[in-house]
N, C-alpha and C positions, 0 to 999 in steps of 0.2 A: 605301432598299432594306430598311429594317427593322433590327432589332437584331442583325445578323450582323456578324462580323468581316470585314475586307477580304479576307482569304484565302478565307473561305467564299463571299463574293460572286464572287470571281475564279474559283472552281471551279464555279460554277453554269453551267448550259447556256445556249446562245443559243437563244431561242425563235423559231420560224419557222412560218409557215402559208401555205397556198394553198387554193384551192377544191378541189384534188384532188392529182394526182401531178405537175403541172407545176412546182411549186415545188421538186421534187427536183433540178431542174437548178441551182437556186441553192444548195441544200444540198450538192450535189456540189462546186461551186466553193468553198464555204466550208470543207468538209472537206479539200479538196485544198490550199487556200492557208493554212489555219490548222489543221494536223493535230493540234495539241494541244488544240483546243477541242472541247467537247461540244455536240451539237445535239439539241434537243427539237422535233420536227416534228409538226404536226397537219395532216392533209389532210381538208378538209370534203367528203368524197366523198358524203355524204348529200344535199348541197345543190348539187353541181356541175351545170351551170356557173353562174358568177356573172354572166357577160356579159349575158344577157337580163333579169336581175332588176332591179327598181327600185333606185335609189341608196339609199333609206332601208333597204331590206331587206338590201342588201349591207353597209351600215354596221352594222346591228344584228348580223348574223351575224359580221362581222369583229371587232367589239368584244367579243362574247361569247367568241370563241375567244381573243382576246388577254387577256381576264380570266382564262380558264383557264390560259394560259401564265404569266401573272404570279403567279397563285395557286400555280403549281407551282414558283415560285422562280427563274425565268429572270433573267439579268442584262441581256439585250437582247432587243428584238423586231425581227424582220425580216419585213416584209410582202412575201412572195415571190409576189405576185399583182398584176398591173398594174391589174385592175379594182378590187380592194380598195384599192390605193395611191391611185388617183384619188378613190375615194369617202370614205376614212376617215382619211387621214394627218393632217389638221388636228386632228380629234377625238382621234386616238391620241396625238399629241404633247402635247395639253392634258391628257389623262386620265392618261397613264403617265409621260411625261418630266417635265412640270412638276408633275404631281400626286404621282408616286411615285419619280421619279429614274431611271426605266428608259428608256434611249435607244431610239429607233425609227429604223430604216433602211428605205427603200423601194426600188423597182426602176425607177422611171420616169426620174429624173434620171441615174442611171448610164448607161442605154442612150442617152439623148439626148446626153449628153456624148460618148460614144463615136462616135455617128453624125456629130456636128458635126466631130469630129476627123478622120474618115476620108473623108468625102465629097470628091470632086474637082470635081464640077460643081454642087454646091449643091442638087441635086434628090434629096431623101430620101423614100423610101417608108416607110409604117407599116402593118403588118398587125396587127390586135388584135381583141379582142372588141368587140361593139357598144357596151357600156358604156364601155370605155376610149376608143373613137373619139369617142363623144358627149360625153365629159367635157372634151375639148380639152386634156387634161393634157400631152400631148406637144407640141402646138402652143404652149402656154404656155411649156413648158420650152425650146423652140427659138426663141421669139420674139426673144430678145435676141441671137441669132447672126446677124450680117449676111450676106445673100446665100444663106440657106438657105430652101428652099421645101419644104413638107411635103405629101405626097400620101397620104391615108389610105384604108384599105380594111378593112372588118369581115370577119372570116373565122370565123364562129361554129362551123362544123362541124369545124374543126381540133381544138378542145378535145374534142369528142365522140370523134373518132378516137383522139386520144392517150389518153383515159381508157379506151378499149376495147383499148388496146395495139396498135392498127393504125397502124404508122408507115411502111409502104411498101406497094407493090402498086397495082393498077389503080384502086381506089376513092380512094386518096390522090392519085394522079397526076391523075385527072379533076377532083377537087375543087380541087387546087392550080392547075391550068390555068385553071379558071373564076374563082377568086378573084384570081389574080395578073395576069390580063390587063389590068385598068385601070392598075395601077402599072407594068407593063411599057411600056404605051403612053405613060405619062408621062415615060419616059426617065430613070428614077432610076438612080443608080449605087451607092446604098446603101439597104439595106432593113432597117428595125428590126423584129425579131420581138417585137412588143409584147405578148406573152403568154408567161408562163413555160412553158406547154405546147408552144409552137411549136418550140423547139429540138429536141424529140423528132422533129419532121418536117423537120429541116433539110436532109436529103439530097434529098428530092423538091422542096422549095422552092428550093434552090440549083440543081437541074437545070432547073427551069422558068424561073427568072430568068436563068440563063446565067452564064458564068464572069466576066463583066465587072462583075457586081453583087456588092458586099460585104454579107454578112449580119452584122447586129449584134444581139447578145443582151445582156441585162442581167446575166447571172450572174457573169461574171468581174469586171466593174466593181463590182457590188454587194458581192462578197466583199472587194474592196479597201476599200470604204467601211466594211464591218464591222470590218476590221482597224484602220483609222484611228480609228474611234470608240472601240473597245476600248482602243487604245494611248493615245489622248488622255485617256481617263478612268481610266487605270491599272487596267483590268479584264481584261487578258490573263492566262490561266492561267500559273502558274509552269512553267519548263522541266522541273523535276523532279517535276511533278504526276503522279499515276497516269495510265495510259493512258485516253483518253476513252471514254465509253460513251454511244452515241447512242440516243435513244428515239424511236419513231414511233407515232403514234396516228391513227386514222381515225374519222370520225363515221359512216361507212357500214360495209360488211362488211370487217373487218380482213383476212380471208383474201384477198379480191380485191385489196385495196391491197397486201398483202404480195407477191403475185406480181409486180405491176408495179414495186414499189419495189426488189425484189431484182434485177429485170431491169436497172434503170437505175443502181442504187447498189452492187449486189453484196453482199459479206459484211458490210458495215456494218449491214445491216438484220437485226435479230434478230426477236424476237416483236413483232408489231404489236398494240397495245392499242386497245380501243374507247374513244372519247371521247364523253361524254354531252352533246353540243351539237347543237341542231337548229333547225328553223324556228320552234319555240315558245320559243326562248331569250328571256329578259327584254330589254326595250328598253333601250338605253343612256341615260344621263342626258343630257337636253337636247341631242339631236343637232342639228347645223346643218341648216337647211332645204335647202341646196343644197351640192353638192360644192365645197369651198374650193380655191383654186389650190394646186398641189402645190409646197411649198417644197423647196429643195435638200436631199438626204438627209444631207449632211454639215453642215447648218446646226445651230447650237446654239440651241434655242428659248430665248426670254427667260423 
């Protein structure tokens, strides 16, 4: 972590990013569960959505944002985006955890664990971006769970709706009915919202799926992983530390991001700063040619 005292490192923020506002659902859970911790969040609104982008492009964007967070002095990285978690986790742990001692937490395994725990009939649905579905990251995460069958459906327009702040109404309902029909026919009793934007549409999704289907999100479980990793590494802020100050940055228009961020997070969001990260960001060092299997978020890399 560099030549800082342990106390200075403990006072550092938890770095978190997403392709846009979706990761704020994870930020909300972390702020609620760890009220003494500080969050530095970057929303890559200039490049949202990540789902349709090639894996190499997602990897390059994500590593550039994580470089910015680490350069800002964060003590932990949280990949609050399923598409980025599937594309970049292996590289991120090599670059930041093994290379710089900064732990990395992701969102896929927390949601998969929760789904395996709550399903009653073993039929689990997954709605996610095309990139997350194509990565098979959730299928890999659930492969070791006997009797669980995964039914996946890409729902790309959900991200667009959430980024526009449209979380209810006829357009959302029509889109939800179209996307969710295949997983309803599959008879799932549990549905993973496999994109951190999707909890913002949880009301319409739950209505279409019906009351017998349990919705699973990664946010609460990811926050638990954040706590476990910080505690295990003795990185929690001291109970008598000053009140936390959260910081939010956006690669696109800060004013537009601020409106949505305040809607979802409330008074925790102060001034939103502009982050100078974009599609022309430098390529990462020696990226892997294909997305690597996503290891468990609580795993300690060798």
